[in-house]
N, CA, C and O atoms as a Maestro MAE file, in Angstrom:
{
 s_m_m2io_version
 :::
 2.0.0
}

f_m_ct {
 s_m_title
 :::
 protein
 m_atom[180] {
  # First column is atom index #
  i_m_mmod_type
  r_m_x_coord
  r_m_y_coord
  r_m_z_coord
  i_m_residue_number
  s_m_chain_name
  s_m_pdb_residue_name
  s_m_pdb_atom_name
  i_m_atomic_number
  :::
  1 25 -29.025 183.117 288.892 1 A "UNK " " N  " 7
  2 3 -28.761 182.738 287.522 1 A "UNK " " CA " 6
  3 2 -30.019 182.922 286.690 1 A "UNK " " C  " 6
  4 15 -31.148 182.849 287.174 1 A "UNK " " O  " 8
  5 25 -29.758 183.167 285.399 2 A "UNK " " N  " 7
  6 3 -30.887 183.215 284.482 2 A "UNK " " CA " 6
  7 2 -30.384 182.919 283.075 2 A "UNK " " C  " 6
  8 15 -29.234 183.201 282.738 2 A "UNK " " O  " 8
  9 25 -31.256 182.352 282.270 3 A "UNK " " N  " 7
  10 3 -30.910 182.001 280.894 3 A "UNK " " CA " 6
  11 2 -31.056 183.207 279.985 3 A "UNK " " C  " 6
  12 15 -31.910 184.068 280.196 3 A "UNK " " O  " 8
  13 25 -30.211 183.250 278.977 4 A "UNK " " N  " 7
  14 3 -30.318 184.264 277.927 4 A "UNK " " CA " 6
  15 2 -30.403 183.518 276.606 4 A "UNK " " C  " 6
  16 15 -29.615 182.605 276.358 4 A "UNK " " O  " 8
  17 25 -31.333 183.892 275.770 5 A "UNK " " N  " 7
  18 3 -31.547 183.191 274.511 5 A "UNK " " CA " 6
  19 2 -31.326 184.156 273.354 5 A "UNK " " C  " 6
  20 15 -32.093 185.101 273.171 5 A "UNK " " O  " 8
  21 25 -30.280 183.918 272.577 6 A "UNK " " N  " 7
  22 3 -30.012 184.737 271.407 6 A "UNK " " CA " 6
  23 2 -29.077 185.896 271.701 6 A "UNK " " C  " 6
  24 15 -28.935 186.339 272.840 6 A "UNK " " O  " 8
  25 25 -28.451 186.367 270.652 7 A "UNK " " N  " 7
  26 3 -27.493 187.462 270.797 7 A "UNK " " CA " 6
  27 2 -28.167 188.812 271.030 7 A "UNK " " C  " 6
  28 15 -27.487 189.795 271.322 7 A "UNK " " O  " 8
  29 25 -29.491 188.873 270.904 8 A "UNK " " N  " 7
  30 3 -30.189 190.122 271.180 8 A "UNK " " CA " 6
  31 2 -30.396 190.331 272.683 8 A "UNK " " C  " 6
  32 15 -30.820 191.407 273.103 8 A "UNK " " O  " 8
  33 25 -30.104 189.322 273.486 9 A "UNK " " N  " 7
  34 3 -30.223 189.418 274.945 9 A "UNK " " CA " 6
  35 2 -29.055 190.223 275.521 9 A "UNK " " C  " 6
  36 15 -28.096 190.536 274.816 9 A "UNK " " O  " 8
  37 25 -29.152 190.550 276.803 10 A "UNK " " N  " 7
  38 3 -28.108 191.337 277.450 10 A "UNK " " CA " 6
  39 2 -27.787 190.759 278.820 10 A "UNK " " C  " 6
  40 15 -28.641 190.163 279.476 10 A "UNK " " O  " 8
  41 25 -26.562 190.942 279.231 11 A "UNK " " N  " 7
  42 3 -26.092 190.547 280.552 11 A "UNK " " CA " 6
  43 2 -26.145 191.786 281.435 11 A "UNK " " C  " 6
  44 15 -25.495 192.793 281.151 11 A "UNK " " O  " 8
  45 25 -26.932 191.701 282.516 12 A "UNK " " N  " 7
  46 3 -27.070 192.844 283.413 12 A "UNK " " CA " 6
  47 2 -26.279 192.595 284.688 12 A "UNK " " C  " 6
  48 15 -26.385 191.532 285.301 12 A "UNK " " O  " 8
  49 25 -25.482 193.588 285.080 13 A "UNK " " N  " 7
  50 3 -24.682 193.520 286.302 13 A "UNK " " CA " 6
  51 2 -25.066 194.716 287.184 13 A "UNK " " C  " 6
  52 15 -24.351 195.717 287.226 13 A "UNK " " O  " 8
  53 25 -26.209 194.603 287.891 14 A "UNK " " N  " 7
  54 3 -26.713 195.729 288.685 14 A "UNK " " CA " 6
  55 2 -25.750 196.271 289.744 14 A "UNK " " C  " 6
  56 15 -25.716 197.484 289.947 14 A "UNK " " O  " 8
  57 25 -24.968 195.432 290.426 15 A "UNK " " N  " 7
  58 3 -24.083 195.999 291.452 15 A "UNK " " CA " 6
  59 2 -23.106 197.054 290.924 15 A "UNK " " C  " 6
  60 15 -22.703 197.962 291.651 15 A "UNK " " O  " 8
  61 25 -22.733 196.919 289.651 16 A "UNK " " N  " 7
  62 3 -21.808 197.902 289.080 16 A "UNK " " CA " 6
  63 2 -22.472 198.740 287.986 16 A "UNK " " C  " 6
  64 15 -21.799 199.458 287.247 16 A "UNK " " O  " 8
  65 25 -23.810 198.638 287.893 17 A "UNK " " N  " 7
  66 3 -24.609 199.416 286.954 17 A "UNK " " CA " 6
  67 2 -24.123 199.296 285.516 17 A "UNK " " C  " 6
  68 15 -23.895 200.296 284.835 17 A "UNK " " O  " 8
  69 25 -23.965 198.028 285.060 18 A "UNK " " N  " 7
  70 3 -23.492 197.757 283.702 18 A "UNK " " CA " 6
  71 2 -24.435 196.771 283.020 18 A "UNK " " C  " 6
  72 15 -24.890 195.807 283.634 18 A "UNK " " O  " 8
  73 25 -24.718 197.019 281.760 19 A "UNK " " N  " 7
  74 3 -25.459 196.091 280.911 19 A "UNK " " CA " 6
  75 2 -24.635 195.878 279.649 19 A "UNK " " C  " 6
  76 15 -24.228 196.835 278.992 19 A "UNK " " O  " 8
  77 25 -24.393 194.607 279.316 20 A "UNK " " N  " 7
  78 3 -23.575 194.264 278.150 20 A "UNK " " CA " 6
  79 2 -24.427 193.430 277.202 20 A "UNK " " C  " 6
  80 15 -24.968 192.398 277.600 20 A "UNK " " O  " 8
  81 25 -24.549 193.863 275.963 21 A "UNK " " N  " 7
  82 3 -25.264 193.091 274.952 21 A "UNK " " CA " 6
  83 2 -24.463 191.828 274.642 21 A "UNK " " C  " 6
  84 15 -23.247 191.890 274.464 21 A "UNK " " O  " 8
  85 25 -25.144 190.688 274.577 22 A "UNK " " N  " 7
  86 3 -24.443 189.448 274.261 22 A "UNK " " CA " 6
  87 2 -23.811 189.503 272.874 22 A "UNK " " C  " 6
  88 15 -22.788 188.861 272.636 22 A "UNK " " O  " 8
  89 25 -24.402 190.254 271.969 23 A "UNK " " N  " 7
  90 3 -23.794 190.399 270.644 23 A "UNK " " CA " 6
  91 2 -22.424 191.061 270.740 23 A "UNK " " C  " 6
  92 15 -21.532 190.744 269.953 23 A "UNK " " O  " 8
  93 25 -22.244 191.976 271.692 24 A "UNK " " N  " 7
  94 3 -20.938 192.604 271.904 24 A "UNK " " CA " 6
  95 2 -19.988 191.642 272.611 24 A "UNK " " C  " 6
  96 15 -18.804 191.565 272.283 24 A "UNK " " O  " 8
  97 25 -20.517 190.922 273.572 25 A "UNK " " N  " 7
  98 3 -19.694 190.003 274.348 25 A "UNK " " CA " 6
  99 2 -19.123 188.873 273.479 25 A "UNK " " C  " 6
  100 15 -17.977 188.462 273.664 25 A "UNK " " O  " 8
  101 25 -19.924 188.379 272.539 26 A "UNK " " N  " 7
  102 3 -19.509 187.262 271.690 26 A "UNK " " CA " 6
  103 2 -19.097 187.693 270.287 26 A "UNK " " C  " 6
  104 15 -19.018 186.854 269.390 26 A "UNK " " O  " 8
  105 25 -18.836 188.964 270.080 27 A "UNK " " N  " 7
  106 3 -18.544 189.503 268.747 27 A "UNK " " CA " 6
  107 2 -17.435 188.746 268.019 27 A "UNK " " C  " 6
  108 15 -17.553 188.513 266.816 27 A "UNK " " O  " 8
  109 25 -16.372 188.358 268.702 28 A "UNK " " N  " 7
  110 3 -15.225 187.725 268.052 28 A "UNK " " CA " 6
  111 2 -15.201 186.206 268.208 28 A "UNK " " C  " 6
  112 15 -14.181 185.572 267.940 28 A "UNK " " O  " 8
  113 25 -16.317 185.622 268.640 29 A "UNK " " N  " 7
  114 3 -16.404 184.175 268.813 29 A "UNK " " CA " 6
  115 2 -17.092 183.572 267.594 29 A "UNK " " C  " 6
  116 15 -18.152 184.043 267.183 29 A "UNK " " O  " 8
  117 25 -16.500 182.543 267.020 30 A "UNK " " N  " 7
  118 3 -17.093 181.838 265.889 30 A "UNK " " CA " 6
  119 2 -17.667 180.523 266.402 30 A "UNK " " C  " 6
  120 15 -16.941 179.696 266.953 30 A "UNK " " O  " 8
  121 25 -18.968 180.332 266.221 31 A "UNK " " N  " 7
  122 3 -19.628 179.103 266.651 31 A "UNK " " CA " 6
  123 2 -19.635 178.114 265.505 31 A "UNK " " C  " 6
  124 15 -19.846 178.499 264.355 31 A "UNK " " O  " 8
  125 25 -19.406 176.842 265.800 32 A "UNK " " N  " 7
  126 3 -19.377 175.786 264.797 32 A "UNK " " CA " 6
  127 2 -20.809 175.348 264.493 32 A "UNK " " C  " 6
  128 15 -21.445 174.712 265.334 32 A "UNK " " O  " 8
  129 25 -21.327 175.675 263.308 33 A "UNK " " N  " 7
  130 3 -22.719 175.336 262.984 33 A "UNK " " CA " 6
  131 2 -22.962 173.834 262.875 33 A "UNK " " C  " 6
  132 15 -24.113 173.402 262.947 33 A "UNK " " O  " 8
  133 25 -21.916 173.022 262.704 34 A "UNK " " N  " 7
  134 3 -22.106 171.580 262.602 34 A "UNK " " CA " 6
  135 2 -22.411 170.942 263.950 34 A "UNK " " C  " 6
  136 15 -22.914 169.820 264.006 34 A "UNK " " O  " 8
  137 25 -22.111 171.649 265.038 35 A "UNK " " N  " 7
  138 3 -22.408 171.110 266.360 35 A "UNK " " CA " 6
  139 2 -23.875 171.293 266.717 35 A "UNK " " C  " 6
  140 15 -24.452 170.451 267.405 35 A "UNK " " O  " 8
  141 25 -24.483 172.370 266.263 36 A "UNK " " N  " 7
  142 3 -25.907 172.629 266.449 36 A "UNK " " CA " 6
  143 2 -26.337 172.795 267.885 36 A "UNK " " C  " 6
  144 15 -25.665 172.331 268.806 36 A "UNK " " O  " 8
  145 25 -27.466 173.461 268.071 37 A "UNK " " N  " 7
  146 3 -28.068 173.613 269.388 37 A "UNK " " CA " 6
  147 2 -27.392 174.631 270.278 37 A "UNK " " C  " 6
  148 15 -26.258 175.042 270.032 37 A "UNK " " O  " 8
  149 25 -28.102 175.031 271.315 38 A "UNK " " N  " 7
  150 3 -27.602 176.024 272.264 38 A "UNK " " CA " 6
  151 2 -26.526 175.458 273.166 38 A "UNK " " C  " 6
  152 15 -25.763 176.211 273.772 38 A "UNK " " O  " 8
  153 25 -26.456 174.121 273.263 39 A "UNK " " N  " 7
  154 3 -25.478 173.507 274.146 39 A "UNK " " CA " 6
  155 2 -24.084 173.409 273.522 39 A "UNK " " C  " 6
  156 15 -23.144 172.938 274.162 39 A "UNK " " O  " 8
  157 25 -23.958 173.853 272.279 40 A "UNK " " N  " 7
  158 3 -22.678 173.764 271.592 40 A "UNK " " CA " 6
  159 2 -21.642 174.692 272.210 40 A "UNK " " C  " 6
  160 15 -21.922 175.873 272.418 40 A "UNK " " O  " 8
  161 25 -20.452 174.182 272.507 41 A "UNK " " N  " 7
  162 3 -19.415 175.064 273.035 41 A "UNK " " CA " 6
  163 2 -18.876 175.970 271.932 41 A "UNK " " C  " 6
  164 15 -18.756 175.534 270.787 41 A "UNK " " O  " 8
  165 25 -18.552 177.215 272.249 42 A "UNK " " N  " 7
  166 3 -17.994 178.108 271.231 42 A "UNK " " CA " 6
  167 2 -16.567 177.710 270.867 42 A "UNK " " C  " 6
  168 15 -15.808 177.210 271.698 42 A "UNK " " O  " 8
  169 25 -16.228 177.944 269.616 43 A "UNK " " N  " 7
  170 3 -14.850 177.714 269.200 43 A "UNK " " CA " 6
  171 2 -14.098 179.029 269.292 43 A "UNK " " C  " 6
  172 15 -14.697 180.103 269.231 43 A "UNK " " O  " 8
  173 25 -12.815 178.944 269.436 44 A "UNK " " N  " 7
  174 3 -12.009 180.170 269.545 44 A "UNK " " CA " 6
  175 2 -11.430 180.525 268.186 44 A "UNK " " C  " 6
  176 15 -10.975 179.648 267.452 44 A "UNK " " O  " 8
  177 25 -11.448 181.834 267.843 45 A "UNK " " N  " 7
  178 3 -10.910 182.252 266.534 45 A "UNK " " CA " 6
  179 2 -9.412 182.087 266.456 45 A "UNK " " C  " 6
  180 15 -8.810 182.393 265.427 45 A "UNK " " O  " 8
  :::
 }
 m_bond[179] {
  # First column is bond index #
  i_m_from
  i_m_to
  i_m_order
  :::
  1 1 2 1
  2 2 3 1
  3 3 4 2
  4 3 5 1
  5 5 6 1
  6 6 7 1
  7 7 8 2
  8 7 9 1
  9 9 10 1
  10 10 11 1
  11 11 12 2
  12 11 13 1
  13 13 14 1
  14 14 15 1
  15 15 16 2
  16 15 17 1
  17 17 18 1
  18 18 19 1
  19 19 20 2
  20 19 21 1
  21 21 22 1
  22 22 23 1
  23 23 24 2
  24 23 25 1
  25 25 26 1
  26 26 27 1
  27 27 28 2
  28 27 29 1
  29 29 30 1
  30 30 31 1
  31 31 32 2
  32 31 33 1
  33 33 34 1
  34 34 35 1
  35 35 36 2
  36 35 37 1
  37 37 38 1
  38 38 39 1
  39 39 40 2
  40 39 41 1
  41 41 42 1
  42 42 43 1
  43 43 44 2
  44 43 45 1
  45 45 46 1
  46 46 47 1
  47 47 48 2
  48 47 49 1
  49 49 50 1
  50 50 51 1
  51 51 52 2
  52 51 53 1
  53 53 54 1
  54 54 55 1
  55 55 56 2
  56 55 57 1
  57 57 58 1
  58 58 59 1
  59 59 60 2
  60 59 61 1
  61 61 62 1
  62 62 63 1
  63 63 64 2
  64 63 65 1
  65 65 66 1
  66 66 67 1
  67 67 68 2
  68 67 69 1
  69 69 70 1
  70 70 71 1
  71 71 72 2
  72 71 73 1
  73 73 74 1
  74 74 75 1
  75 75 76 2
  76 75 77 1
  77 77 78 1
  78 78 79 1
  79 79 80 2
  80 79 81 1
  81 81 82 1
  82 82 83 1
  83 83 84 2
  84 83 85 1
  85 85 86 1
  86 86 87 1
  87 87 88 2
  88 87 89 1
  89 89 90 1
  90 90 91 1
  91 91 92 2
  92 91 93 1
  93 93 94 1
  94 94 95 1
  95 95 96 2
  96 95 97 1
  97 97 98 1
  98 98 99 1
  99 99 100 2
  100 99 101 1
  101 101 102 1
  102 102 103 1
  103 103 104 2
  104 103 105 1
  105 105 106 1
  106 106 107 1
  107 107 108 2
  108 107 109 1
  109 109 110 1
  110 110 111 1
  111 111 112 2
  112 111 113 1
  113 113 114 1
  114 114 115 1
  115 115 116 2
  116 115 117 1
  117 117 118 1
  118 118 119 1
  119 119 120 2
  120 119 121 1
  121 121 122 1
  122 122 123 1
  123 123 124 2
  124 123 125 1
  125 125 126 1
  126 126 127 1
  127 127 128 2
  128 127 129 1
  129 129 130 1
  130 130 131 1
  131 131 132 2
  132 131 133 1
  133 133 134 1
  134 134 135 1
  135 135 136 2
  136 135 137 1
  137 137 138 1
  138 138 139 1
  139 139 140 2
  140 139 141 1
  141 141 142 1
  142 142 143 1
  143 143 144 2
  144 143 145 1
  145 145 146 1
  146 146 147 1
  147 147 148 2
  148 147 149 1
  149 149 150 1
  150 150 151 1
  151 151 152 2
  152 151 153 1
  153 153 154 1
  154 154 155 1
  155 155 156 2
  156 155 157 1
  157 157 158 1
  158 158 159 1
  159 159 160 2
  160 159 161 1
  161 161 162 1
  162 162 163 1
  163 163 164 2
  164 163 165 1
  165 165 166 1
  166 166 167 1
  167 167 168 2
  168 167 169 1
  169 169 170 1
  170 170 171 1
  171 171 172 2
  172 171 173 1
  173 173 174 1
  174 174 175 1
  175 175 176 2
  176 175 177 1
  177 177 178 1
  178 178 179 1
  179 179 180 2
  :::
 }
}
């Protein structure tokens, strides 16, 4: 496991030779700014 901070980070899956930008992974997720912090669960659109 490893932490990723910010949407500029990427998820690397070496066994299948894939790297996914977190900005692409979370593109359609709307985060509630009133919850604040990195521990906030994402809301679904």
